[in-house]
N, C-alpha and C positions, 0 to 999 in steps of 0.2 A: 567401239562400235556405236554408230549413231542409232539410237533406239527411236522407234516411231509407233504410231497406233497399230501398224500392221504386225509388228513383232514383239509387242509388249509382254505377251504371255510367256515368252521364252525366258524372261528375266525375273519374273515375280517369285519363283521358288528359290532363287539364288540368295544367299546371305553374303553381302559384301563386307569386306573389312571396314570400309568407310563410305558413307554417303556425304557428298559435299553439296550443300544447298547454295547455289549461286555460281554462275559461270563468268564472273568478272575476273579482274586481274588476280585477286587473292585466291579465288576458288580454282582457277586454272593452274596457278602456281602450286597449290596444294595437291591438285590432281596429278600433275606431272611428276612431282616428287613421290607421291604414293605409288604410282605405276612403276617408277624407276626403282622403288624399293621392293618390287615384285609383290605388292599388295593388290587387292581388287578394289576398285573404286567406281562409283557412279556419281557423275555431276548432273544435278538437276538445275536447269537454267531457265528462268522466267523470261529472259531476253531483255534487251535495252539496259545493260549495266550502266552505272553512272558514267564510266569512262567512255561509253559509246558516244556520248554527246561532246566529248573533248575534240575540238576540231584540229588542234595542234598540241603536241606534247613538248613543251619548251624546257622541261626540267627533269627529263628522265635520261640518266647517264647513258651515253653511247648511241642514242637514237637521233636521226636527223630531226631538227626542230620543227619541221612541218609534218611530222608523222601524225596522222589522225588516230584517235583512240580506237576506232572501229577496226583499223588495220592491225593494230597490236592484238586486239581480241581475236581476230580471225586467225592470225598466226599462232596464238596461244591454243585455240581450239584444234587447229590442224596438228600442232605438236602433241597435244593430249591424246588425240585419236591415233596418232602414229605410234604411241607406246601402249596401245590396246586398252585405253580407258573407255568406259561406257558413258555416253552423253545422251540426256533426254531433255527435250524442250518441254517444260511443264511448270506448273505453279504448285509449290508445296503448301498444303493446307494445314497439316497437322503432323507433329512428331510425338509418338507415344513410347514411353519407356516400358519395355516388356520384361526387363530384368537383364538377361544376357544380350538382348538385341533391342534395337529401336525399330518400330513400325513407322514408315514414312508414307503418308497418304498424299497422293498427287492428283491434281487436275490436269488432264492432257487434252488440249484442243479447246478453242473458244466455242465452236459449234459442235453439237453432238459429242459433248465432252465424255471422256472416260475417266475413271477414278481408281487407278491401280494402287496397290500398296507394295512398297519395297522394304527390305530389311537390311540392317547393317549393325556391326558391333560398335562403331563410333560414328559420331556426327561432327561435321565441320560446318558451322554456320557462316556463310560468306555471301549472304544475300544483299548486304549493303543498304544504302539509302538512296533516295531520290530527292533532289532539291525542289522546294516549292518556288515557283516562278511568279512574276507579277501577274495577277489575275485580270486579264483583259478579255473583252468580248471576242476579239480576234487573236487567239493565242498564236497563230502562225506569225503574227507580227513580232511576238517575243522570240520565237524560235529562229526568226530571221537573223538575230544578232547574238542570241545566247550561245556561249562557247566560242565566240569570236572576240569582240572587244567588250561584250557584256558578260562579265565573269560571275562565277558563283563561289570561288575559293580565293580568299586573300593570300593564303600561304602559297598557293600555286602561282597566282598571277599578279600579286601586288607589284612585283617588279615591272610588269607591263603597264602599270598605271602611274609610274613615277612622274610627279609634277604635272599631271594632266588634270583637266577639269572632270571630276568624277561625280557621277550620280550614285548615291547609296540608297538602294530600294529596300525598305524594311517593312516587316509585318507586325511588329510589336515595339513597345517602348524599349524593352531590353535589347532589341537588335540595334537600336541607335548607338549603343556603346561601341559597336564595331567602328564607328567613325573615328574614335580616338586611336584605335590600332591602325586604321587605314591611313591616318595622318603621317605615319612613319614614311609612307611612300609619296603621298600628296596631301597638302592641306587644303586644296581647292575642292572642297566637298559640299555638295548639295544633297540634302537628305529628303527623300520622297516617301511619304507615309501612304499615299494612294487613298487617303481618307479612311483607312481601315481602323484607326484607333485615335484616342485623345492623347495628346502629349502633355505631360505634367509641367507645371511651372518650374519645378526644380530641374527637369531635364532641359527645358527651353533655355534656362539660365546657363547651364553648363555648356550647351552648344553655342549659345551666343558669345560666351567668353572666348571661345576659340575662333570666332569669325565664320563658322559654318552656317549655312542656310537650311531652314526647314520649309518644305513645301507640302501642304496637306491637301491641296486640290487634286482630285483623282487624275490619273494619266489616261489620255484618249488613245495615244499610240506612240511608238518609238519611231524616230526619224533616222534616215541614213540611206546608204546605198552600198551594193557589193558586200553585204554582211557587216559593214562598218557603221555602227550606231554613232550619230553625231548630235543627238539631242532628243528631247521628248516634247510632244504636244499635249497640253492639258485639256480637260474637257471645256474649259472656258476660252479656248483658242490660243492661250499663251504658249509661246515656244521657248524652251529653256535649252540653250546650246550646251553640249557636253562633248568630251573627247572619249570617254570610257565610262564604264559603270560596274557596280558590284551589287549583286542581289543577295540580300541576307534576310530571307523570309522564312527560315526554318526548313526542316527536312522531314520526309516521311521515312520511318525506319521499317524495313521489311523483316520483322521478327515475331509477328503474332503467332506463327506456327509453333513457337517454342513455349507458349503460355503454360501448357500443362506440366512443364518441367520445373516451374517455379525457380528459375535461375536468378542469381543475384544481379541486380541492376543498379546503375548509377544514372538517374534520369532515364533516358531512353536507350542508353548504351549498356551492353553486357560487361560485367566486371570479369576480368581474366587475370591469370598470372602471367609471367614473362614469356611463356611459350604459347599462350592463347587458350589455356584450359579455363573453362568456366567453373562455377560452383558445383557442376556435375562432372565427375572425373572422366567421363567418356564423351563429353560435349565440348568442342573447341569453337571459339568465335574469332574471326579474323577480319582485317580491313575496317571499314567504316562502322560496323556493328559494335565493335568493342570500344572501350574507353581508350582514347589516344589520338594521334595525329592522322587526319584523313588525307593520305597521299598514296599515289600508285606505288611508289617505291616501298612504302611501309607495308601495304597490302601484299605485295609480292614476297617480301621477307616474312611476313606473318604466315603465309601459306607454307613456305619452306620449313619454318619452325614447328608449326602444328603437325605437318606430315612427318617430320623427322622424329618428333617425340612419340607420335602414335606408333611408328615403326619400331622404335626402341622398346616400347611396352609390349607390343605383340611379339617381338623377337625374344624378349626376356621370358615371356610366358611359354613360348614354344620351345626354347632351348636350342642348343647347337645341333646342326644336322650332321649325323655320322656319315663317313664315307663307307657305305655298306659293302661295296665290292671289295675294297681293300681289306676290310675287317674279315670278310669271308675268305679272302685269299690267305690272310695270315693264319686264320683258324684251321685252314686245310693244310 
């Protein structure tokens, strides 16, 4: 059921088996499996999952290569609702461990916001990350090409960049190291720092030895047409021709709502076991939030693993269901 401001109160006294935070590929996968296991689940989705910006999914088995990420998300939500899952558009602000249940405080609506609290026995954190893009005055100019031939994931799209003139857009010196991995696909690399930091002499030497260029002058705008970026214009008027680009400026992790649980972290990622369980036995993390490979296929599999293991635990605690009518018939 799609939950809204109008019917919030009907669901606040319910204790769900699982609340899934995030309605991206991983969260939807978890929710569908949970519902098919006859468990009760609520997905709370802040909207605009990372995969929403994928214009074409070129590496997902069985899908036409021109499938937009938003289409797959819509199909996933429709599937989840069709198996009687509950879905709420909202922003999770805090998760509190109450012992047997978790209290999940949510902000619903940007204007005249409401702050309901929902409860569940388990939490699946699937809220993902969002990539930091090149900070221009006109961000529409970035979105004109991001997700087309201006990529944010080398693993996903390195193949698309093979032997092309590639711009690598970085936000720190550590991100420059991405150039050495990108060179597997193309050595024709120009690194743009956008004037955000100073490059050390040691890093300059490493880059120069490989023949790559570093441009530190800030970018004024991306150039191109029909969503195909073909270069950048710098603030000094210089035009640098390119065929493709990779943005490596870090990411924002949507995990602050878990702060009070003091979960084990590795950098900004949550540490989990092989089924997605965090250092809290009833909190699972899937997809981009956990340590591992950031891929749609991985997130979908993570959701299935987490949901299945939650079901196994609940099933074991509940025990087998007797065939009451048959027992009564035998007894009589």
